KOLMAR-866902 format. One record per residue: residue in three letters; x, y, z of N, C-alpha, C, O in turn. Coordinates in steps of 0.2 Angstrom, whole numbers, padded with zeros to 4 digits, always signed. Example, Ala and Ser with C-alpha at 12.3 -4.5 7.8 and 13.67 -1.06 7.14 Angstrom:
REM residues 2
ALA+0066-0028+0039+0062-0022+0039+0066-0016+0039+0071-0017+0042SER+0064-0011+0035+0068-0005+0036+0064+0000+0039+0067+0006+0040
This chain:
REM residues 257
MET+0004-0006+0000+0000+0001-0001+0005+0006+0001+0009+0005+0005THR+0003+0012-0004+0007+0017-0006+0003+0023-0003-0003+0023-0004THR+0006+0027+0000+0003+0034+0002+0007+0040-0003+0013+0041-0004ALA+0002+0044-0005+0004+0050-0008+0008+0055-0005+0006+0056+0001LEU+0014+0058-0007+0017+0062-0003+0014+0068-0004+0011+0069-0009LYS+0016+0074+0001+0014+0080+0001+0019+0084-0003+0024+0081-0005GLN+0016+0091-0005+0022+0093-0010+0028+0096-0006+0028+0099-0002GLY+0034+0093-0009+0039+0095-0006+0043+0091-0001+0048+0092+0001GLN+0038+0085+0001+0040+0080+0006+0044+0075+0001+0043+0074-0005VAL+0050+0071+0005+0053+0068+0002+0053+0061+0005+0052+0060+0011HIS+0052+0056+0000+0051+0048+0004+0057+0046+0007+0063+0047+0005ALA+0057+0044+0012+0062+0041+0015+0061+0034+0019+0056+0034+0023GLY+0064+0029+0017+0063+0024+0021+0065+0022+0028+0069+0026+0030PRO+0063+0018+0031+0064+0018+0039+0071+0019+0041+0076+0016+0039GLY+0073+0024+0046+0079+0025+0048+0082+0031+0044+0087+0035+0046THR+0079+0033+0039+0084+0038+0034+0080+0044+0034+0080+0046+0028ALA+0076+0046+0038+0072+0053+0039+0077+0057+0042+0081+0055+0046LYS+0077+0063+0039+0082+0068+0041+0080+0069+0049+0075+0066+0052PRO+0085+0071+0053+0083+0072+0060+0082+0079+0061+0085+0084+0058LYS+0077+0080+0066+0074+0087+0068+0081+0090+0069+0080+0096+0065SER+0085+0090+0072+0090+0095+0073+0094+0098+0066+0097+0103+0066ALA+0092+0095+0061+0096+0099+0055+0090+0103+0053+0091+0103+0047ASP+0085+0106+0055+0080+0109+0053+0085+0117+0054+0089+0118+0058THR+0081+0122+0051+0083+0129+0052+0078+0133+0055+0073+0132+0052SER+0078+0136+0060+0073+0138+0064+0074+0146+0063+0079+0148+0062PRO+0068+0150+0064+0067+0157+0064+0069+0159+0070+0067+0156+0075GLY+0073+0165+0071+0074+0169+0078+0081+0170+0076+0083+0171+0071PRO+0085+0170+0083+0091+0170+0084+0097+0166+0080+0098+0160+0082GLY+0100+0168+0075+0104+0165+0071+0102+0164+0063+0105+0162+0058PHE+0095+0166+0064+0092+0165+0057+0086+0171+0057+0080+0170+0058ARG+0088+0178+0055+0085+0183+0057+0087+0189+0052+0092+0189+0050ILE+0083+0194+0051+0084+0200+0048+0081+0206+0050+0074+0206+0050LEU+0084+0212+0053+0083+0218+0054+0083+0223+0049+0088+0225+0047SER+0078+0225+0045+0077+0227+0040+0080+0235+0039+0081+0238+0034ASP+0080+0239+0046+0082+0247+0046+0083+0247+0054+0080+0244+0059PHE+0088+0252+0054+0090+0253+0061+0091+0261+0060+0090+0263+0054ARG+0095+0265+0066+0095+0272+0065+0102+0273+0063+0107+0270+0066ARG+0102+0277+0059+0111+0278+0057+0112+0286+0059+0108+0290+0061PRO+0119+0286+0059+0122+0292+0061+0121+0298+0057+0118+0296+0051ASN+0122+0304+0058+0121+0310+0054+0127+0310+0050+0133+0311+0051PRO+0125+0310+0043+0130+0309+0038+0136+0314+0039+0142+0313+0038GLU+0134+0321+0041+0140+0326+0042+0144+0324+0048+0150+0325+0049LEU+0141+0322+0052+0145+0319+0058+0151+0313+0056+0157+0313+0058VAL+0148+0308+0051+0152+0304+0048+0157+0306+0045+0163+0303+0045SER+0156+0312+0041+0161+0315+0036+0167+0319+0040+0173+0319+0038ASN+0164+0321+0044+0170+0325+0050+0173+0319+0053+0180+0320+0054LEU+0171+0315+0056+0175+0310+0058+0180+0307+0053+0186+0306+0054SER+0177+0307+0047+0183+0303+0042+0189+0307+0040+0193+0304+0037THR+0189+0314+0042+0194+0319+0042+0202+0316+0046+0207+0319+0045PHE+0200+0312+0050+0204+0310+0056+0208+0303+0055+0204+0298+0053ALA+0214+0302+0055+0217+0295+0054+0214+0291+0058+0210+0293+0062THR+0215+0285+0057+0211+0279+0062+0217+0278+0069+0216+0276+0074PRO+0223+0280+0067+0226+0279+0074+0226+0284+0079+0228+0283+0085ASP+0223+0291+0077+0221+0296+0082+0215+0295+0085+0213+0297+0091ILE+0209+0290+0080+0204+0289+0083+0205+0283+0088+0202+0283+0093SER+0208+0278+0086+0210+0273+0091+0213+0275+0098+0212+0272+0104ASP+0216+0281+0097+0218+0283+0104+0214+0286+0108+0214+0284+0115GLU+0208+0290+0105+0203+0293+0110+0199+0287+0112+0196+0287+0117LEU+0199+0281+0107+0194+0275+0110+0197+0272+0116+0194+0267+0119ASN+0202+0275+0118+0207+0270+0122+0209+0264+0121+0211+0260+0125ARG+0211+0264+0113+0214+0257+0110+0210+0251+0110+0213+0245+0110LEU+0204+0252+0110+0199+0244+0112+0196+0244+0106+0192+0239+0106TYR+0195+0248+0101+0190+0248+0096+0193+0246+0088+0189+0247+0083ALA+0198+0244+0088+0203+0243+0083+0201+0235+0080+0203+0230+0084PRO+0198+0233+0076+0198+0225+0074+0206+0222+0073+0211+0226+0071ASP+0206+0216+0073+0213+0213+0071+0216+0215+0066+0212+0216+0061ALA+0223+0216+0067+0226+0220+0061+0226+0216+0054+0226+0218+0048GLU+0225+0209+0055+0225+0205+0049+0220+0207+0044+0222+0207+0038ILE+0215+0209+0047+0210+0212+0042+0213+0219+0038+0214+0224+0041ARG+0213+0219+0033+0217+0224+0030+0214+0225+0023+0210+0222+0020CYS+0217+0231+0020+0213+0232+0013+0217+0230+0007+0222+0232+0006LEU+0212+0225+0004+0217+0222-0002+0213+0224-0009+0214+0221-0014THR+0211+0230-0008+0209+0232-0016+0214+0237-0018+0216+0237-0024SER+0217+0242-0015+0220+0247-0016+0223+0251-0012+0219+0252-0007PRO+0229+0254-0013+0234+0259-0007+0229+0266-0006+0230+0269-0002THR+0225+0267-0009+0222+0273-0008+0214+0273-0005+0210+0278-0003HIS+0212+0267-0004+0205+0265-0003+0204+0268+0004+0209+0267+0008LYS+0198+0271+0006+0197+0273+0013+0190+0271+0014+0186+0271+0009LEU+0188+0270+0020+0180+0268+0022+0178+0273+0025+0182+0274+0030ALA+0172+0277+0026+0169+0280+0031+0160+0279+0030+0157+0280+0025GLY+0158+0276+0037+0150+0275+0034+0146+0272+0042+0149+0269+0046ALA+0140+0273+0041+0136+0269+0044+0137+0261+0043+0137+0259+0038ILE+0137+0257+0048+0139+0251+0048+0132+0245+0047+0127+0246+0051SER+0131+0242+0042+0126+0236+0042+0130+0230+0043+0135+0228+0040THR+0127+0227+0048+0131+0219+0049+0128+0214+0047+0121+0214+0046VAL+0133+0208+0045+0130+0203+0042+0133+0197+0046+0139+0196+0046ARG+0130+0193+0050+0134+0186+0052+0132+0180+0046+0126+0179+0044VAL+0137+0177+0044+0135+0171+0040+0136+0166+0043+0141+0167+0047TYR+0133+0159+0042+0137+0153+0042+0143+0151+0040+0143+0151+0034PRO+0148+0149+0043+0153+0147+0039+0153+0144+0033+0151+0138+0032ALA+0155+0147+0028+0157+0146+0022+0150+0147+0017+0150+0143+0012ASP+0147+0151+0019+0141+0153+0017+0139+0160+0015+0143+0164+0019ASN+0136+0163+0011+0134+0169+0010+0128+0171+0008+0127+0176+0004LEU+0124+0166+0010+0115+0168+0007+0114+0176+0010+0111+0181+0007MET+0117+0178+0015+0113+0184+0019+0117+0190+0016+0115+0196+0015ILE+0124+0188+0015+0128+0195+0010+0125+0195+0004+0125+0201+0002HIS+0122+0191+0001+0117+0194-0004+0112+0197-0003+0110+0200-0008LYS+0109+0197+0003+0102+0198+0004+0103+0205+0008+0100+0210+0007VAL+0109+0205+0011+0111+0213+0013+0111+0218+0008+0112+0224+0010LEU+0111+0217+0002+0112+0221-0005+0106+0225-0005+0106+0231-0008ASP+0100+0221-0002+0093+0224-0001+0091+0228+0003+0086+0231+0002ILE+0096+0227+0007+0093+0230+0016+0098+0237+0015+0095+0242+0016ALA+0105+0237+0014+0109+0242+0015+0108+0248+0011+0106+0247+0005ARG+0109+0254+0013+0108+0260+0009+0115+0262+0007+0120+0259+0009PRO+0114+0268+0003+0118+0270-0001+0123+0274+0005+0120+0277+0009GLY+0131+0273+0004+0136+0275+0009+0136+0270+0015+0139+0272+0020ASP+0132+0266+0016+0132+0261+0022+0140+0257+0019+0142+0257+0014VAL+0144+0255+0027+0149+0250+0025+0146+0243+0030+0145+0242+0036VAL+0146+0238+0024+0145+0232+0027+0149+0228+0031+0154+0227+0027VAL+0149+0226+0036+0153+0223+0041+0151+0215+0041+0146+0214+0042VAL+0155+0211+0040+0154+0203+0040+0157+0199+0045+0163+0199+0044HIS+0154+0196+0049+0158+0190+0052+0157+0184+0049+0152+0182+0047GLY+0162+0182+0048+0162+0177+0042+0164+0169+0045+0165+0164+0041GLY+0163+0170+0052+0162+0162+0056+0168+0159+0056+0168+0153+0057GLN+0173+0163+0056+0181+0161+0057+0182+0155+0053+0186+0150+0055HIS+0180+0156+0047+0181+0150+0041+0186+0153+0038+0185+0159+0035SER+0193+0149+0037+0199+0151+0034+0199+0150+0027+0201+0154+0023ARG+0196+0144+0024+0196+0142+0018+0192+0143+0012+0193+0141+0006THR+0186+0147+0014+0181+0147+0009+0178+0154+0010+0175+0156+0015ALA+0180+0159+0003+0177+0164+0004+0169+0166+0004+0165+0162+0002VAL+0168+0172+0007+0162+0174+0009+0159+0179+0004+0153+0180+0006LEU+0162+0182-0001+0162+0185-0007+0166+0187-0013+0172+0189-0013GLY+0163+0187-0017+0168+0189-0024+0165+0195-0028+0160+0198-0026ASP+0168+0194-0034+0166+0200-0038+0160+0200-0040+0159+0206-0042LEU+0154+0195-0041+0148+0197-0042+0145+0201-0036+0141+0206-0037VAL+0146+0199-0029+0144+0203-0024+0146+0210-0025+0142+0215-0025ALA+0153+0211-0025+0155+0217-0026+0152+0222-0031+0151+0228-0030ARG+0151+0218-0038+0148+0223-0043+0140+0224-0041+0138+0230-0042LYS+0137+0220-0038+0131+0222-0035+0131+0229-0030+0128+0234-0031ALA+0135+0226-0027+0136+0232-0021+0137+0239-0025+0134+0244-0024LYS+0142+0239-0029+0144+0245-0032+0136+0248-0036+0134+0253-0036HIS+0133+0245-0038+0127+0246-0041+0123+0249-0036+0118+0252-0038ARG+0123+0248-0031+0118+0249-0024+0122+0256-0021+0118+0260-0017SER+0128+0257-0022+0131+0263-0020+0132+0260-0013+0130+0264-0009ILE+0134+0256-0011+0136+0253-0005+0144+0255-0004+0148+0254-0009ALA+0147+0259+0002+0154+0261+0003+0158+0256+0001+0163+0257-0004GLY+0157+0250+0004+0163+0244+0005+0161+0240+0009+0156+0239+0011PHE+0166+0236+0011+0166+0229+0015+0171+0229+0019+0177+0232+0018ILE+0169+0227+0025+0176+0225+0029+0173+0217+0033+0168+0216+0036VAL+0177+0213+0030+0176+0205+0031+0182+0203+0036+0188+0203+0035ASP+0177+0200+0042+0182+0195+0045+0181+0189+0042+0176+0185+0043GLY+0186+0187+0038+0185+0181+0033+0188+0182+0027+0193+0187+0028TYR+0187+0179+0022+0191+0178+0017+0187+0180+0011+0180+0181+0012ILE+0190+0182+0005+0186+0184-0001+0189+0181-0008+0194+0178-0007ARG+0187+0181-0013+0190+0178-0019+0188+0183-0024+0184+0187-0023ASP+0191+0182-0030+0191+0186-0036+0194+0192-0035+0191+0198-0037LEU+0200+0193-0032+0202+0201-0030+0204+0202-0037+0201+0207-0039PRO+0207+0199-0042+0209+0203-0049+0203+0206-0051+0204+0212-0054ASP+0198+0203-0051+0191+0205-0054+0188+0212-0050+0184+0216-0053ILE+0189+0212-0044+0186+0217-0039+0190+0223-0039+0187+0229-0039GLU+0196+0223-0040+0201+0229-0040+0200+0234-0045+0200+0240-0043PRO+0198+0232-0051+0195+0238-0055+0189+0241-0054+0187+0245-0057LEU+0184+0239-0049+0178+0240-0048+0179+0248-0043+0174+0252-0043ASP+0184+0249-0041+0185+0253-0035+0180+0253-0030+0177+0258-0027MET+0180+0247-0028+0175+0245-0022+0180+0243-0017+0183+0238-0018PRO+0181+0247-0010+0186+0245-0006+0183+0239-0001+0177+0239+0002VAL+0187+0234-0001+0185+0229+0002+0192+0227+0007+0198+0227+0005PHE+0189+0226+0013+0195+0224+0019+0194+0218+0021+0190+0216+0025ALA+0199+0213+0020+0198+0205+0023+0204+0203+0025+0209+0207+0025ARG+0203+0197+0028+0210+0193+0031+0214+0190+0024+0220+0189+0025GLY+0212+0189+0018+0215+0187+0013+0210+0184+0007+0204+0186+0007THR+0213+0181+0003+0209+0177-0004+0209+0169-0003+0213+0167+0000THR+0205+0167-0006+0205+0159-0007+0201+0159-0014+0196+0163-0015PRO+0203+0153-0018+0199+0153-0023+0192+0149-0023+0187+0149-0027VAL+0192+0146-0016+0186+0142-0015+0180+0147-0013+0179+0152-0009GLY+0174+0144-0017+0168+0148-0015+0164+0146-0010+0165+0141-0007PRO+0158+0151-0009+0154+0149-0003+0148+0146-0005+0147+0146-0011LEU+0144+0142-0001+0137+0140-0003+0131+0146-0001+0133+0151+0002HIS+0125+0144-0004+0120+0150-0003+0113+0147+0000+0108+0146-0002ARG+0115+0146+0008+0110+0141+0010+0107+0144+0016+0101+0144+0017GLY+0112+0148+0020+0110+0151+0026+0112+0145+0032+0115+0141+0030PRO+0109+0145+0038+0106+0153+0039+0111+0158+0041+0117+0158+0040GLY+0109+0164+0044+0113+0170+0045+0109+0176+0048+0103+0175+0048GLU+0112+0181+0050+0109+0186+0052+0111+0192+0048+0116+0192+0045ILE+0107+0199+0048+0107+0204+0045+0105+0210+0052+0101+0210+0056ASN+0110+0215+0052+0110+0220+0057+0107+0218+0063+0101+0220+0066TYR+0112+0213+0066+0111+0212+0074+0118+0212+0075+0122+0212+0070PRO+0119+0212+0082+0126+0213+0084+0132+0208+0081+0129+0202+0081ILE+0137+0208+0079+0142+0204+0077+0148+0205+0081+0149+0208+0086SER+0153+0200+0078+0160+0203+0081+0165+0202+0076+0166+0196+0074CYS+0169+0208+0074+0173+0208+0070+0181+0210+0072+0182+0216+0075GLY+0184+0205+0070+0191+0204+0073+0193+0206+0079+0198+0209+0081GLY+0188+0203+0084+0188+0205+0092+0184+0210+0094+0184+0211+0100VAL+0181+0215+0089+0178+0220+0092+0169+0219+0090+0168+0217+0084VAL+0164+0220+0096+0159+0220+0095+0156+0225+0091+0155+0231+0094VAL+0153+0225+0085+0149+0229+0080+0142+0228+0081+0139+0223+0081ASN+0140+0234+0081+0132+0234+0081+0130+0239+0074+0134+0243+0072PRO+0125+0237+0072+0122+0241+0067+0121+0249+0068+0120+0251+0074GLY+0122+0253+0063+0123+0260+0066+0129+0262+0069+0129+0268+0070ASP+0134+0259+0070+0141+0259+0072+0144+0263+0067+0142+0264+0061ILE+0150+0267+0068+0153+0270+0062+0159+0265+0060+0163+0264+0065ALA+0161+0264+0055+0168+0261+0053+0172+0267+0049+0170+0271+0045ILE+0177+0267+0052+0182+0273+0049+0188+0268+0047+0191+0265+0052ALA+0190+0266+0040+0195+0263+0040+0200+0265+0034+0197+0268+0029ASP+0206+0265+0034+0212+0267+0030+0216+0261+0029+0215+0255+0031GLN+0223+0264+0026+0228+0259+0026+0232+0259+0033+0237+0255+0034ALA+0230+0264+0037+0234+0262+0045+0230+0257+0048+0231+0255+0053GLY+0223+0256+0045+0218+0251+0049+0211+0252+0049+0208+0256+0046ILE+0208+0249+0054+0201+0250+0056+0199+0252+0062+0202+0248+0066VAL+0195+0255+0064+0191+0258+0070+0184+0258+0069+0181+0259+0064ILE+0180+0256+0075+0174+0255+0075+0171+0261+0081+0172+0262+0086VAL+0167+0265+0078+0164+0270+0083+0157+0269+0085+0153+0269+0082PRO+0157+0266+0092+0151+0265+0095+0146+0270+0093+0148+0276+0094HIS+0139+0270+0090+0136+0276+0089+0134+0281+0094+0133+0287+0092GLY+0133+0278+0100+0131+0282+0105+0136+0287+0107+0135+0292+0111PHE+0144+0286+0105+0149+0290+0108+0151+0294+0102+0157+0297+0103ALA+0149+0295+0095+0152+0297+0090+0152+0306+0091+0157+0309+0089ASP+0147+0309+0094+0147+0316+0095+0153+0318+0100+0158+0322+0098GLU+0152+0314+0105+0158+0316+0111+0165+0315+0108+0169+0319+0108LEU+0165+0308+0104+0172+0308+0100+0175+0313+0095+0181+0315+0096LEU+0170+0316+0091+0172+0321+0086+0174+0327+0090+0178+0331+0088ALA+0171+0328+0097+0174+0334+0099+0181+0333+0103+0185+0337+0104ARG+0182+0327+0106+0189+0325+0108+0193+0325+0103+0199+0326+0105LEU+0193+0322+0097+0197+0323+0092+0199+0330+0091+0205+0331+0091THR+0194+0334+0089+0196+0341+0087+0200+0344+0092+0205+0348+0091ALA+0198+0343+0098+0203+0346+0105+0209+0344+0105+0214+0348+0105GLN+0209+0338+0104+0216+0334+0104+0221+0337+0098+0227+0339+0099ARG+0217+0337+0091+0222+0340+0086+0225+0347+0087+0230+0348+0086ASN+0219+0351+0090+0222+0358+0092+0227+0357+0096+0232+0361+0094LYS+0228+0354+0102+0233+0354+0106+0239+0351+0104+0244+0352+0107SER+0239+0347+0099+0245+0343+0096+0249+0347+0091+0255+0346+0090ARG+0246+0352+0088+0249+0356+0083+0257+0358+0084+0261+0357+0080SER+0256+0361+0091+0262+0365+0093+0268+0359+0093+0273+0360+0091TYR+0265+0354+0097+0270+0348+0098+0274+0346+0091+0280+0345+0090LEU+0268+0345+0087+0271+0341+0081+0274+0346+0077+0277+0343+0072ARG+0275+0351+0077+0278+0357+0074+0286+0356+0078+0291+0355+0075ALA+0285+0356+0085+0293+0355+0088+0295+0349+0084+0301+0349+0083VAL+0292+0344+0083+0294+0338+0081+0297+0338+0074+0302+0334+0073GLN+0293+0342+0070+0296+0342+0064+0303+0347+0062+0306+0346+0057LYS+0303+0352+0068+0309+0355+0069+0315+0352+0072+0321+0354+0071GLY+0314+0347+0075+0318+0343+0079+0320+0347+0086+0325+0348+0088THR+0315+0350+0089+0316+0355+0095+0311+0353+0100+0309+0358+0104TRP+0309+0346+0100+0306+0342+0105+0309+0343+0112+0315+0345+0112SER+0306+0341+0118+0308+0339+0123+0304+0333+0124+0298+0333+0123ASN+0309+0328+0128+0307+0322+0131+0307+0323+0139+0310+0318+0142GLU+0306+0328+0143+0305+0329+0148+0300+0324+0151+0301+0321+0156TRP+0294+0324+0148+0289+0321+0150+0290+0312+0151+0286+0309+0155VAL+0295+0310+0146+0296+0304+0148+0301+0304+0154+0302+0299+0158ASP+0305+0309+0155+0308+0307+0162+0305+0308+0168+0307+0306+0173GLN+0299+0312+0167+0294+0312+0173+0290+0307+0175+0289+0305+0181ILE+0288+0303+0168+0286+0296+0169+0291+0291+0172+0289+0286+0175LEU+0297+0292+0170+0302+0287+0173+0303+0286+0182+0304+0282+0186SER+0302+0294+0182+0304+0297+0189+0299+0295+0195+0300+0295+0201THR+0293+0294+0192+0285+0294+0196+0286+0286+0197+0285+0283+0202THR+0289+0282+0193+0287+0275+0193+0294+0270+0196+0294+0264+0196GLY+0298+0275+0199+0304+0272+0200+0308+0269+0197+0311+0265+0200CYS+0309+0272+0190+0315+0267+0186+0322+0268+0188+0325+0274+0187GLN+0325+0264+0189+0333+0264+0191+0337+0266+0184+0337+0263+0179ILE+0340+0272+0185+0344+0274+0180+0351+0275+0181+0352+0280+0184ASN+0355+0270+0179+0364+0269+0181+0367+0273+0176+0366+0273+0170ALA+0373+0277+0179+0377+0281+0173+0382+0276+0170+0385+0277+0165GLU+0383+0270+0174+0389+0265+0172+0385+0259+0174+0381+0259+0178GLY+0388+0254+0169+0386+0246+0170+0387+0245+0176+0391+0248+0180PRO+0385+0238+0178+0386+0234+0184+0394+0233+0186+0398+0232+0181ASN+0396+0234+0191+0403+0231+0193+0404+0224+0193+0402+0221+0198ASP+0408+0222+0188+0409+0214+0188+0415+0211+0193+0417+0205+0194ALA+0419+0217+0195+0426+0215+0198+0424+0212+0204+0428+0210+0208
């Protein structure tokens, strides 16, 4: 006796049915947030006038992703924009294709690649599509492929490296929920600033105060920088630190006699 199968149902003999644990469930791990609050574009533009090392200093050196994530596309490429986040399942990029429908012009797409080092999560097709959508660029905690075809697109891509192995397109994954990128927690709406010196992530709630601090520090540093350029600076501040911390300074080496 046979029973008609429902549409989409696969006949399986005894002991061959797919286990329930293999199903993909909606919710954490498989969800999309279609919009979020973005920073003022003028604020982003003003922050982009500062170098990433200066921004890192004012963030107490805690918001720079792993230096292995670097610009692969051009020595002149820089990024500054609101962050749209993507978390992908290792060796899969379904959600990277979907974020192209969600990210706005000028957004920087930051990808948590699942710490997978052998499979790329994007290539030239994604980069071309992103170019048409006016996405500013990508920061990928993972690998990419097709770099020779991406370079002529003038699409900034920061990543750990390249591989010829392409991804699958199945999911799961997340868009615009918190991720980790190079050891730094990244939220949608944070600001990415990236240049040849590295990458910094500016928490969205601190961006205005950060800009004020950077501006004040730049004004304070100008006279010191001029002295360094002229060779007339003083290292008195170094001696003060050594003195207050009890560093022993000897005029001669130890007497071995």
